N, CA and C of each residue as an Amber inpcrd file, in Angstrom:
protein
   570
 146.3540000 131.4100000 134.9160000 147.0930000 130.7530000 135.9710000
 147.7550000 129.5030000 135.3830000 149.0500000 129.3630000 135.6080000
 149.7690000 128.2030000 135.1160000 149.5180000 127.0220000 136.0470000
 149.1640000 125.9030000 135.4340000 148.9760000 124.6790000 136.1930000
 150.2730000 123.9020000 136.1770000 150.6020000 123.2290000 137.2660000
 151.8050000 122.4020000 137.2540000 151.6400000 121.2750000 136.2290000
 152.7480000 120.9380000 135.6050000 152.7100000 119.8510000 134.6360000
 152.4040000 118.5410000 135.3470000 151.5110000 117.8090000 134.7510000
 151.1210000 116.5160000 135.2970000 152.1150000 115.4740000 134.8090000
 152.6450000 114.7130000 135.7040000 153.6070000 113.7000000 135.2890000
 152.8920000 112.5490000 134.6040000 153.5450000 111.9780000 133.6370000
 152.9780000 110.8420000 132.9050000 153.1940000 109.5750000 133.7270000
 152.1320000 108.8220000 133.8690000 152.2020000 107.5620000 134.5890000
 151.6300000 106.4520000 133.7180000 152.0890000 105.2560000 133.9660000
 151.5000000 104.0910000 133.3170000 150.0550000 103.9700000 133.8240000
 149.1690000 103.3890000 133.0150000 147.7550000 103.2980000 133.4160000
 147.5330000 102.6730000 134.7930000 148.2430000 101.6000000 135.1070000
 148.0420000 100.9670000 136.4210000 148.4900000 101.8760000 137.5550000
 149.5410000 102.6420000 137.3280000 150.0190000 103.5640000 138.3540000
 149.0120000 104.6930000 138.5610000 148.4360000 105.2070000 137.4810000
 147.4230000 106.2700000 137.5830000 146.1830000 105.7350000 138.3110000
 145.7720000 104.5210000 137.9480000 144.6120000 103.9070000 138.5910000
 144.8690000 103.7480000 140.0920000 146.0600000 103.2960000 140.4490000
 146.4210000 103.1370000 141.8530000 146.3990000 104.4770000 142.5790000
 146.8460000 105.5220000 141.9170000 146.8230000 106.8630000 142.5020000
 145.3930000 107.2640000 142.8750000 144.4560000 106.9560000 142.0060000
 143.0480000 107.2790000 142.2600000 142.5190000 106.4550000 143.4300000
 142.8350000 105.1720000 143.4450000 142.3790000 104.2950000 144.5320000
 142.9520000 104.7670000 145.8700000 144.2330000 105.0950000 145.8960000
 144.8550000 105.5450000 147.1460000 144.2750000 106.8700000 147.6150000
 143.9700000 107.7660000 146.6830000 143.3280000 109.0320000 147.0530000
 141.9560000 108.7530000 147.6730000 141.2150000 107.8430000 147.0640000
 139.8960000 107.4800000 147.6020000 140.0290000 106.8790000 148.9960000
 141.0070000 106.0080000 149.1920000 141.2070000 105.3970000 150.5130000
 141.4750000 106.4540000 151.5740000 142.3470000 107.4100000 151.2620000
 142.6590000 108.4710000 152.2440000 141.3970000 109.2530000 152.6090000
 140.6310000 109.6240000 151.6030000 139.4360000 110.4190000 151.8540000
 138.3560000 109.6210000 152.5830000 138.1410000 108.3890000 152.1590000
 137.1330000 107.5560000 152.8160000 137.5110000 107.2910000 154.2690000
 138.7910000 107.0880000 154.5290000 139.2540000 106.8760000 155.9040000
 138.9340000 108.1010000 156.7630000 139.1730000 109.2770000 156.2060000
 138.9790000 110.5130000 156.9670000 137.5150000 110.9510000 157.0440000
 136.7580000 110.7250000 155.9640000 135.4150000 111.3100000 155.8760000
 134.2830000 110.2950000 155.7610000 134.6130000 109.0360000 155.5890000
 133.5730000 108.0190000 155.4610000 132.8210000 108.1240000 154.1540000
 131.5630000 107.7440000 154.1810000 130.7500000 107.6250000 152.9710000
 130.3640000 108.9650000 152.3470000 130.7290000 110.0670000 152.9490000
 130.3820000 111.3860000 152.3940000 131.2260000 111.7500000 151.1720000
 132.2830000 111.0180000 150.9080000 133.2080000 111.3210000 149.8100000
 132.5120000 111.0990000 148.4720000 132.8200000 111.9750000 147.5030000
 132.2550000 111.8920000 146.1570000 133.3770000 111.8970000 145.1180000
 132.9950000 111.6520000 143.8870000 133.9530000 111.6190000 142.7850000
 134.7670000 112.9100000 142.7380000 134.1160000 114.0410000 142.8770000
 134.7970000 115.3330000 142.8130000 135.9130000 115.4380000 143.8510000
 135.6650000 114.9030000 145.0320000 136.6750000 114.9240000 146.0920000
 137.8790000 114.0720000 145.7090000 137.6060000 112.9000000 145.1460000
 138.6770000 111.9670000 144.7910000 139.5370000 112.5370000 143.6700000
 138.9040000 113.1150000 142.6340000 139.7110000 113.6470000 141.5320000
 140.5600000 114.8200000 142.0050000 140.0220000 115.6110000 142.9050000
 140.8060000 116.7310000 143.4570000 141.9960000 116.1910000 144.2580000
 141.7440000 115.2000000 145.0980000 142.8060000 114.6090000 145.9230000
 143.8680000 113.9210000 145.0700000 143.4400000 113.2390000 144.0120000
 144.3770000 112.5140000 143.1500000 145.0420000 113.4300000 142.1250000
 144.4740000 114.6100000 141.9230000 145.0280000 115.5280000 140.9270000
 144.8000000 115.0560000 139.5030000 143.6300000 114.4600000 139.2650000
 143.2960000 113.9800000 137.9200000 141.9860000 114.6270000 137.4680000
 141.7650000 114.5680000 136.1730000 140.5120000 115.0720000 135.6200000
 139.3980000 114.0640000 135.8650000 138.1810000 114.5540000 135.8750000
 137.0340000 113.6770000 136.0660000 136.9850000 112.6130000 134.9660000
 137.3420000 112.9840000 133.7590000 137.3570000 112.0340000 132.6530000
 138.3430000 110.9030000 132.8950000 139.4770000 111.2270000 133.5240000
 140.4720000 110.2020000 133.8470000 139.8940000 109.2330000 134.8630000
 139.2030000 109.7800000 135.8510000 138.5530000 108.9250000 136.8500000
 137.6470000 107.9150000 136.1540000 136.7580000 108.4170000 135.2770000
 135.7710000 107.5410000 134.6440000 136.3890000 106.6170000 133.5930000
 137.5770000 106.9310000 133.1390000 138.2910000 106.0160000 132.2540000
 138.6280000 104.7230000 132.9980000 139.0320000 104.8550000 134.2540000
 139.4140000 103.6960000 135.0620000 138.2510000 103.1000000 135.8430000
 137.3070000 103.9280000 136.2290000 136.1860000 103.4930000 137.0580000
 134.8860000 104.0260000 136.4620000 134.2180000 103.2420000 135.6270000
 132.9960000 103.7090000 134.9660000 131.9060000 104.1840000 135.9380000
 131.9130000 103.6140000 137.1600000 130.9380000 104.0520000 138.1680000
 131.6580000 104.2280000 139.5100000 131.0180000 104.9520000 140.3920000
 131.5290000 105.1270000 141.7520000 131.6720000 103.7640000 142.4340000
 130.7040000 102.8910000 142.2120000 130.7590000 101.5610000 142.8040000
 131.9790000 100.7710000 142.3270000 132.4020000 100.9900000 141.0880000
 133.5950000 100.2980000 140.5910000 134.8320000 100.7190000 141.3940000
 134.9010000 101.9990000 141.7340000 136.0110000 102.4640000 142.5740000
 135.9080000 101.8450000 143.9620000 134.7310000 101.8710000 144.5570000
 134.5650000 101.3010000 145.8970000 134.8860000  99.8110000 145.9040000
 134.5520000  99.1170000 144.8230000 134.8890000  97.6950000 144.7150000
 136.4050000  97.5040000 144.7190000 137.1250000  98.3530000 143.9960000
 138.5910000  98.2690000 143.9660000 139.1800000  98.5440000 145.3470000
 138.6220000  99.5150000 146.0520000 139.0840000  99.8290000 147.4110000
 138.7970000  98.6460000 148.3340000 137.6150000  98.0770000 148.2210000
 137.2550000  96.9440000 149.0770000 138.1790000  95.7560000 148.8350000
 138.4590000  95.4560000 147.5750000 139.3420000  94.3260000 147.2730000
 140.7360000  94.5570000 147.8380000 141.2270000  95.7860000 147.7680000
 142.5380000  96.0910000 148.3590000 142.5080000  95.9230000 149.8690000
 141.4320000  96.3240000 150.5010000 141.3000000  96.2160000 151.9510000
 141.2730000  94.7470000 152.3810000 140.4830000  93.9340000 151.7070000
 140.4010000  92.5060000 152.0280000 141.7540000  91.8410000 151.7890000
 142.3860000  92.1620000 150.6720000 143.7040000  91.5830000 150.3630000
 144.7500000  92.0010000 151.3880000 144.6770000  93.2390000 151.8310000
 145.6200000  93.7310000 152.8450000 145.4890000  92.9150000 154.1320000
 144.2570000  92.6670000 154.5600000 144.0580000  91.8720000 155.7670000
 144.5680000  90.4510000 155.5570000 144.2320000  89.8580000 154.4220000
 144.6500000  88.4820000 154.1480000 146.1720000  88.3500000 154.0960000
 146.8510000  89.3450000 153.5300000 148.3260000  89.3120000 153.4930000
 148.9270000  89.4820000 154.8900000 148.3260000  90.3530000 155.6730000
 148.8480000  90.6150000 157.0220000 148.5840000  89.4560000 157.9810000
 147.5640000  88.6680000 157.6950000 147.1680000  87.5780000 158.5920000
 146.9190000  86.3060000 157.7870000 147.9820000  85.7320000 157.2290000
 147.8050000  84.5150000 156.4180000 147.3670000  83.3400000 157.2830000
 146.6700000  82.4220000 156.6390000 146.2410000  81.2180000 157.3350000
 147.4370000  80.2920000 157.5060000 147.7260000  79.8540000 158.7190000
 148.8370000  78.9170000 158.9200000 148.4530000  77.5140000 158.4530000
 149.4480000  76.6950000 158.2840000 149.1980000  75.2940000 157.9520000
 149.9430000  74.4370000 158.9600000 149.5400000  73.1990000 159.0590000
 150.2190000  72.2640000 159.9730000 151.6860000  72.0970000 159.5750000
 152.0030000  72.3510000 158.3020000 153.3970000  72.2650000 157.8490000
 154.2670000  73.2830000 158.5760000 153.6440000  74.3830000 159.0280000
 154.3820000  75.4090000 159.7710000 154.6800000  74.9640000 161.2020000
 154.0780000  73.8800000 161.6220000 154.2270000  73.3890000 162.9890000
 152.8620000  73.1990000 163.6050000 152.8080000  72.6610000 164.8240000
 151.5080000  72.4410000 165.4710000 150.7820000  73.7760000 165.6740000
 149.4910000  73.7290000 165.4920000 148.6840000  74.9410000 165.6110000
 147.8190000  74.8460000 166.8530000 147.8420000  75.8940000 167.6450000
 146.9350000  76.0160000 168.7830000 145.6610000  76.6510000 168.2080000
 144.7020000  75.8170000 167.8100000 143.5290000  76.2730000 167.0760000
 142.7020000  77.2960000 167.8470000 142.3920000  77.0890000 169.1210000
 141.6410000  78.1190000 169.8390000 142.3830000  79.4620000 169.8720000
 143.6870000  79.4040000 170.1200000 144.4700000  80.6460000 170.1510000
 144.4750000  81.3170000 168.7820000 144.5640000  80.5280000 167.7090000
 144.5440000  81.0800000 166.3550000 143.2590000  81.8680000 166.1120000
 142.1170000  81.2940000 166.4810000 140.8410000  81.9890000 166.2740000
 140.7970000  83.2690000 167.1040000 141.2780000  83.2060000 168.3290000
 141.3060000  84.4080000 169.1760000 142.1980000  85.4830000 168.5700000
 143.3680000  85.0860000 168.0790000 144.2920000  86.0470000 167.4640000
 143.6890000  86.6680000 166.2100000 143.0180000  85.8450000 165.4020000
 142.4120000  86.3950000 164.1950000 141.2430000  87.3200000 164.5400000
 140.4990000  86.9980000 165.5790000 139.4110000  87.8770000 166.0140000
 139.9810000  89.2200000 166.4730000 141.0390000  89.1830000 167.2690000
 141.6720000  90.4240000 167.7320000 142.2390000  91.2110000 166.5530000
 142.8350000  90.5080000 165.5900000 143.3850000  91.1720000 164.4060000
 142.2720000  91.8510000 163.6180000 141.1370000  91.1700000 163.4760000
 140.0120000  91.7730000 162.7610000 139.5370000  93.0280000 163.4800000
 139.4070000  92.9580000 164.7980000 138.9480000  94.1160000 165.5690000
 139.9180000  95.2810000 165.3900000 141.2060000  95.0270000 165.5400000
 142.1900000  96.0960000 165.4080000 142.2320000  96.6540000 163.9840000
 142.1310000  95.7850000 163.0000000 142.1260000  96.2120000 161.6010000
 140.9060000  97.0880000 161.3300000 139.7570000  96.6580000 161.8320000
 138.5210000  97.4110000 161.6520000 138.6230000  98.7890000 162.3030000
 139.1410000  98.8340000 163.5080000 139.2460000 100.1030000 164.2170000
 140.2320000 101.0510000 163.5480000 141.2870000 100.5060000 162.9920000
 142.2890000 101.3720000 162.3560000 141.8110000 101.9210000 161.0130000
 140.7530000 101.3720000 160.4840000 140.2230000 101.8100000 159.1910000
 138.7270000 102.1120000 159.3010000 138.3500000 102.7060000 160.3860000
 136.9370000 102.9050000 160.7110000 136.1530000 103.6130000 159.6080000
 136.5640000 104.7890000 159.1760000 135.8270000 105.5240000 158.1460000
 135.7770000 104.7570000 156.8450000 136.8900000 104.1560000 156.4970000
 136.9760000 103.3660000 155.2710000 136.0380000 102.1650000 155.3480000
 136.0560000 101.4680000 156.4620000 135.1950000 100.3080000 156.6390000
 133.7180000 100.6630000 156.5790000 133.3570000 101.7810000 157.1830000
 131.9490000 102.1920000 157.1500000 131.5060000 102.4780000 155.7230000
 132.3530000 103.1460000 154.9490000 131.9980000 103.4810000 153.5680000
 131.9340000 102.2490000 152.6800000 132.7590000 101.2630000 152.9580000
 132.8510000 100.0900000 152.0970000 131.9090000  98.9570000 152.5290000
 131.7730000  98.7540000 153.8310000 131.0180000  97.5970000 154.3170000
 129.6570000  97.9330000 154.9310000 129.4010000  99.2100000 155.2200000
 128.1560000  99.5750000 155.9050000 127.4700000 100.7610000 155.2370000
 127.4110000 100.7450000 153.9390000 126.7980000 101.8500000 153.2050000
 125.8660000 101.2880000 152.1460000 125.2880000 102.1770000 151.3730000
 124.4360000 101.7380000 150.2620000 125.2250000 100.8660000 149.2960000
 126.5080000 101.1700000 149.1340000 127.3610000 100.3640000 148.2500000
 127.3520000  98.8980000 148.6860000 127.4830000  98.6530000 149.9780000
 127.5210000  97.2800000 150.4920000 126.2070000  96.5560000 150.2060000
 125.1120000  97.2970000 150.1870000 123.8260000  96.6820000 149.8530000
 123.7280000  96.3960000 148.3580000 124.2500000  97.3110000 147.5340000
 124.1980000  97.1100000 146.0790000 125.1530000  96.0160000 145.6160000
 126.3090000  95.9400000 146.2700000 127.3260000  94.9500000 145.8910000
 127.8150000  94.2240000 147.1360000 127.0410000  93.2770000 147.6240000
 127.4570000  92.5620000 148.8300000 128.7510000  91.7880000 148.6060000
 129.5580000  91.7560000 149.6270000 130.8050000  90.9870000 149.6090000
 130.4640000  89.5210000 149.8160000 131.2450000  88.6660000 149.2330000
 131.0110000  87.2210000 149.3440000 131.4200000  86.6890000 150.7110000
 131.2120000  87.4680000 151.7520000 131.4790000  87.0390000 153.1260000
 132.8740000  86.4590000 153.3130000 133.8750000  87.1850000 152.8630000
 135.2570000  86.7340000 152.9680000 135.6240000  86.3510000 154.4020000
 135.2380000  87.1730000 155.3680000 135.5880000  86.8870000 156.7610000
 134.9100000  85.6110000 157.2440000 133.6820000  85.3920000 156.8350000
 132.9540000  84.1960000 157.2570000 133.5360000  82.9590000 156.5760000
 133.8560000  83.0720000 155.2890000 134.4890000  81.9520000 154.5880000
 135.8240000  81.6080000 155.2370000 136.5730000  82.6320000 155.5800000
 137.8830000  82.4360000 156.2110000 137.7220000  81.7430000 157.5610000
 136.7850000  82.2180000 158.3730000 136.5660000  81.6510000 159.6980000
 136.0400000  80.2170000 159.5980000 135.1510000  79.9580000 158.6600000
 134.6440000  78.5810000 158.5240000 135.7550000  77.6450000 158.0640000
 136.6900000  78.1290000 157.2360000 137.8290000  77.2960000 156.8170000
 138.7220000  76.9750000 158.0140000 138.9140000  77.9410000 158.9020000
 139.7170000  77.7020000 160.1030000 139.0110000  76.6850000 161.0000000
 137.7050000  76.8350000 161.1550000 136.9570000  75.8830000 161.9870000
 137.0780000  74.4780000 161.4100000 136.8920000  74.3410000 160.1060000
 136.9830000  73.0380000 159.4500000 138.3780000  72.4330000 159.6380000
 139.4080000  73.2280000 159.4090000 140.7890000  72.7330000 159.5710000
 141.0500000  72.3620000 161.0240000 140.5420000  73.1590000 161.9570000
 140.7100000  72.8570000 163.3770000 139.9860000  71.5860000 163.7800000
 138.8370000  71.3450000 163.1810000 138.1160000  70.0990000 163.4390000
 138.9050000  68.9050000 162.9220000 139.4310000  69.0170000 161.7140000
 140.2150000  67.9260000 161.1250000 141.4510000  67.6100000 161.9650000
 142.0000000  68.6370000 162.6110000 143.1870000  68.4390000 163.4420000
 142.8250000  68.0240000 164.8710000 141.5290000  67.9670000 165.1800000
 141.1000000  67.5760000 166.5150000 141.0880000  68.7170000 167.5200000
 141.2550000  69.9350000 167.0560000 141.2930000  71.0840000 167.9590000
 139.9380000  71.6880000 168.2600000 138.9280000  71.3650000 167.4590000
 137.5830000  71.8970000 167.6560000 136.5670000  70.7680000 167.6750000
 135.4460000  71.0460000 168.3230000 134.3760000  70.0570000 168.4240000
 133.5130000  70.0060000 167.1750000 132.4630000  69.1740000 167.2510000
 131.6010000  68.9290000 166.0910000 130.5190000  69.9980000 165.9180000
 130.9110000  71.1360000 165.3930000 129.9360000  72.1810000 165.0630000
 129.8410000  72.2650000 163.5440000 128.7480000  72.8090000 163.0610000
 128.6010000  73.0400000 161.6220000 129.4060000  74.3110000 161.3070000
 130.4830000  74.1910000 160.5340000 131.4060000  75.3220000 160.3500000
 130.7860000  76.6070000 159.7960000 129.9280000  76.5150000 158.7810000
 129.4250000  77.7350000 158.1470000 128.5080000  78.5610000 159.0430000
 127.4350000  77.9650000 159.5990000 126.5990000  78.8050000 160.4700000
 127.3270000  79.2290000 161.7410000 128.2020000  78.3760000 162.2460000
 128.9690000  78.7490000 163.4410000 129.8740000  79.9320000 163.1190000
 130.5290000  79.9010000 161.9680000 131.3870000  81.0190000 161.5610000
 130.5680000  82.2980000 161.4300000 129.3800000  82.2020000 160.8590000
 128.5260000  83.3880000 160.6910000 128.1620000  83.9860000 162.0580000
 127.7770000  83.1220000 163.0000000 127.4090000  83.6190000 164.3300000
 128.6140000  84.1690000 165.0890000 129.7400000  83.4760000 164.9940000
 130.9390000  83.9660000 165.6770000 131.4170000  85.2790000 165.0700000
 131.3290000  85.3970000 163.7410000 131.7330000  86.6530000 163.1190000
 130.8380000  87.8000000 163.5790000 129.5510000  87.5190000 163.7610000
 128.6490000  88.5570000 164.2700000 129.1170000  89.0320000 165.6480000
 129.5520000  88.0910000 166.4890000 130.0580000  88.4610000 167.8170000
 131.3560000  89.2550000 167.7060000 132.2420000  88.8410000 166.8070000
 133.5170000  89.5500000 166.6010000 133.2400000  90.9600000 166.1030000
 132.3300000  91.0840000 165.1610000 131.9950000  92.3970000 164.6050000
 131.3750000  93.2920000 165.6740000 130.5020000  92.7190000 166.4850000
 129.8950000  93.4910000 167.5690000 130.9520000  93.9400000 168.5730000
 131.9270000  93.0770000 168.8280000 133.0210000  93.4630000 169.7330000
 133.7890000  94.6510000 169.1560000 134.0450000  94.6390000 167.8500000
 134.7350000  95.7700000 167.2100000 133.9020000  97.0400000 167.3570000
 132.6000000  96.9410000 167.1340000 131.7250000  98.1110000 167.2830000
 131.7240000  98.6170000 168.7210000 131.7170000  97.6970000 169.6770000
 131.7070000  98.0920000 171.0910000 133.0000000  98.8000000 171.4750000
 134.1310000  98.2750000 171.0180000 135.4160000  98.9250000 171.3180000
 135.4660000 100.2960000 170.6480000 134.9650000 100.3990000 169.4230000
 134.9270000 101.6910000 168.7310000 134.0680000 102.6940000 169.4930000
 133.0210000 102.2060000 170.1630000 132.1290000 103.0800000 170.9320000
 132.6910000 103.4260000 172.3080000 133.8550000 102.8320000 172.6640000
 134.4800000 103.1980000 173.9250000 134.5950000 102.0950000 174.9590000
 134.0650000 100.9080000 174.6750000 134.2050000  99.8070000 175.6300000
 135.6720000  99.4070000 175.7590000 136.0230000  98.8260000 176.8830000
 137.3910000  98.4120000 177.1540000 137.8010000  97.2770000 176.2210000
 138.8590000  97.4810000 175.4430000 139.3070000  96.4890000 174.4610000
 139.6960000  95.1770000 175.1370000 140.4800000  95.2560000 176.2130000
 140.9520000  94.0440000 176.8830000 139.7790000  93.2300000 177.4320000
 138.8190000  93.8880000 178.0470000 137.6530000  93.1840000 178.5880000
 136.8350000  92.5620000 177.4590000 136.6920000  93.2870000 176.3670000
 135.9280000  92.7690000 175.2360000 136.6260000  91.5570000 174.6260000
 137.9590000  91.6210000 174.4760000 138.7080000  90.4920000 173.9240000
 138.6500000  89.2770000 174.8550000 138.6910000  89.5070000 176.1580000
 138.6100000  88.3980000 177.1100000 137.2410000  87.7120000 177.0200000
 136.1820000  88.4990000 176.9500000 134.8430000  87.9260000 176.8370000
 134.6980000  87.1870000 175.5060000 135.2240000  87.7610000 174.4580000
 135.1580000  87.1340000 173.1420000 135.9460000  85.8230000 173.1250000
 137.1190000  85.8220000 173.7420000 137.9350000  84.5960000 173.8030000
 137.1690000  83.4830000 174.5210000 136.5010000  83.8190000 175.6170000
 135.7070000  82.8150000 176.3320000 134.5900000  82.2660000 175.4580000
 133.8990000  83.1460000 174.7490000 132.8370000  82.7250000 173.8620000
 133.3540000  81.8070000 172.7490000 134.4540000  82.2120000 172.1310000
 135.0540000  81.4120000 171.0430000 135.4710000  80.0350000 171.5400000
 136.1400000  79.9900000 172.7000000 136.6100000  78.7120000 173.2350000
 135.4580000  77.7880000 173.6050000 134.4270000  78.3450000 174.2490000
 133.2850000  77.5050000 174.6210000 132.5460000  76.9880000 173.3910000
 132.3970000  77.8300000 172.3930000 131.6610000  77.4340000 171.1910000
 132.4000000  76.3500000 170.4140000 133.7120000  76.4520000 170.3420000
 134.4970000  75.5460000 169.4930000 135.1610000  74.3950000 170.2650000
 134.9050000  74.3150000 171.5600000 135.5700000  73.2850000 172.3830000
 135.3610000  71.8780000 171.8400000 136.4360000  71.0700000 171.9090000
 136.3100000  69.6690000 171.4410000 135.3850000  68.8530000 172.3360000
């Protein structure tokens, strides 16, 4: 049987092809995806996979970094230079963005953030660091009250994450966002 000729790609392009194949499969199938599935989807040999990703976790790390970067690019942190910031509204918007982002990438998120991989290679709490930076900046601008930013961010993120899980399970998104907005405003009130 004649195999189609494989096009030559630069190493970074081939690596990206593997990562994108993994993202598609993880999105559709969650943590059940294996190396064999990814190489089949990407149309590469297993040896090519291991050339770029010595372990499965190395691939998942690359996927996770792309996912975090995608969110950060889509939702950049504003600065006062951009104009006055409505700090409570900003936190509410970022919470809603996180929920929608999580829901749109449900299978991928479960494989990357809620699997054995996440236990072996914990993320440096990017969302919590981001939220605590917003709280700190909002405090400096007088938009938030005197709370300890790091533990408050951790607790608020837990509520945001639970809201995403509840909406994924079928709860009303608008009602969940309204309740979350009330919680965020009361917690961070000046």
